[in-house]
VMD Tcl script that draws the C-alpha trace (Angstrom):
set ca {
  {-20.45 -32.30 20.12}
  {-22.89 -33.75 22.74}
  {-22.90 -31.92 26.06}
  {-24.07 -33.06 29.74}
  {-26.44 -31.19 31.74}
  {-27.40 -31.58 35.11}
  {-30.84 -30.42 35.70}
  {-32.30 -29.66 39.42}
  {-36.39 -29.57 39.69}
  {-38.07 -27.72 42.39}
  {-41.69 -27.75 42.93}
  {-44.52 -28.39 45.44}
  {-47.45 -30.64 46.08}
  {-49.93 -27.70 45.68}
  {-48.75 -26.77 42.04}
  {-48.72 -30.31 41.30}
  {-52.26 -30.68 42.18}
  {-53.42 -27.40 40.79}
  {-51.98 -28.60 37.18}
  {-54.30 -30.07 34.87}
  {-54.15 -33.88 34.73}
  {-53.83 -34.34 30.89}
  {-50.88 -31.97 31.27}
  {-49.08 -33.97 34.08}
  {-49.76 -37.22 32.20}
  {-48.17 -35.49 29.06}
  {-45.25 -34.06 31.33}
  {-44.73 -37.57 32.99}
  {-44.69 -39.17 29.17}
  {-42.10 -36.86 28.25}
  {-39.98 -37.59 31.25}
  {-40.22 -41.25 30.45}
  {-38.88 -40.76 27.02}
  {-35.83 -38.71 28.18}
  {-35.16 -41.86 30.53}
  {-35.81 -44.14 27.45}
  {-33.12 -42.01 25.58}
  {-30.37 -42.28 28.27}
  {-31.12 -39.42 30.71}
  {-30.58 -40.45 34.30}
  {-33.25 -39.07 36.78}
  {-34.38 -39.41 40.22}
  {-36.59 -37.73 43.07}
  {-34.28 -36.10 45.62}
  {-33.91 -37.77 49.20}
  {-32.62 -36.36 52.18}
  {-29.21 -34.89 51.68}
  {-26.07 -34.88 53.64}
  {-23.51 -32.19 53.48}
  {-19.96 -33.61 53.81}
  {-16.79 -31.62 55.07}
  {-13.19 -32.99 55.10}
  {-11.46 -29.40 55.57}
  {-7.72 -29.20 54.95}
  {-8.17 -33.11 55.20}
  {-8.44 -33.21 58.85}
  {-11.38 -35.55 59.04}
  {-15.11 -35.87 57.55}
  {-17.73 -34.32 59.40}
  {-21.67 -34.71 58.05}
  {-24.38 -32.63 58.82}
  {-28.18 -33.72 57.81}
  {-29.89 -31.26 55.44}
  {-29.32 -29.23 52.46}
  {-26.95 -26.33 52.52}
  {-28.79 -24.17 50.11}
  {-32.19 -23.02 50.51}
  {-35.26 -22.28 47.99}
  {-38.68 -21.14 47.85}
  {-39.79 -24.41 46.77}
  {-38.82 -27.81 47.84}
  {-36.47 -29.71 45.72}
  {-38.04 -32.57 43.61}
  {-35.12 -34.45 41.70}
  {-32.38 -34.24 39.17}
  {-31.40 -35.64 36.10}
  {-28.15 -35.82 34.03}
  {-29.21 -35.27 30.40}
  {-27.22 -34.77 27.04}
  {-27.92 -32.32 24.33}
  {-25.96 -30.38 21.65}
  {-26.46 -27.00 23.22}
  {-27.87 -25.58 26.17}
  {-30.69 -24.31 24.41}
  {-31.82 -27.81 23.44}
  {-31.37 -28.78 26.99}
  {-33.99 -25.78 28.05}
  {-36.24 -27.50 25.48}
  {-35.80 -30.69 26.93}
  {-36.57 -29.97 30.52}
  {-39.38 -27.37 29.53}
  {-41.96 -29.83 29.26}
  {-41.11 -31.94 32.51}
  {-43.38 -31.96 35.41}
  {-41.66 -29.61 37.52}
  {-41.62 -26.95 34.73}
  {-45.10 -27.22 33.86}
  {-46.64 -27.68 37.32}
  {-45.86 -24.33 38.70}
  {-42.16 -24.95 39.67}
  {-38.74 -24.64 38.26}
  {-36.14 -26.56 36.60}
  {-32.50 -25.29 36.74}
  {-29.94 -26.54 34.03}
  {-26.38 -26.55 34.58}
  {-23.68 -27.46 31.85}
  {-20.85 -29.58 33.01}
  {-17.94 -28.42 31.77}
  {-14.94 -30.48 31.51}
}
mol new
graphics top color blue
foreach p $ca { graphics top sphere $p radius 0.5 }
foreach p [lrange $ca 0 end-1] q [lrange $ca 1 end] { graphics top cylinder $p $q radius 0.2 }
display resetview
């Protein structure tokens, strides 16, 4: 059975710039292979919080609800047989190797 996972990458420019160029090229090539295999990836834009408490009317607020020590870099939707496989897949991504972090969230039905 194939499972779906949402991944969230965090990283900053300093970490990226401090990573060896060959490693970065390999990481970007790895992401390209994931995309070619069906992963949906994107760079994070500016978030908007949406609320409609008790269905009384929608309100919005610019900015993230949660905070992090590192800036949010991007998201991906990937498929893998297990959580361990998903972890292996993202462990070679730019955020993971460039002194950032990638969270892997299983999507449960």
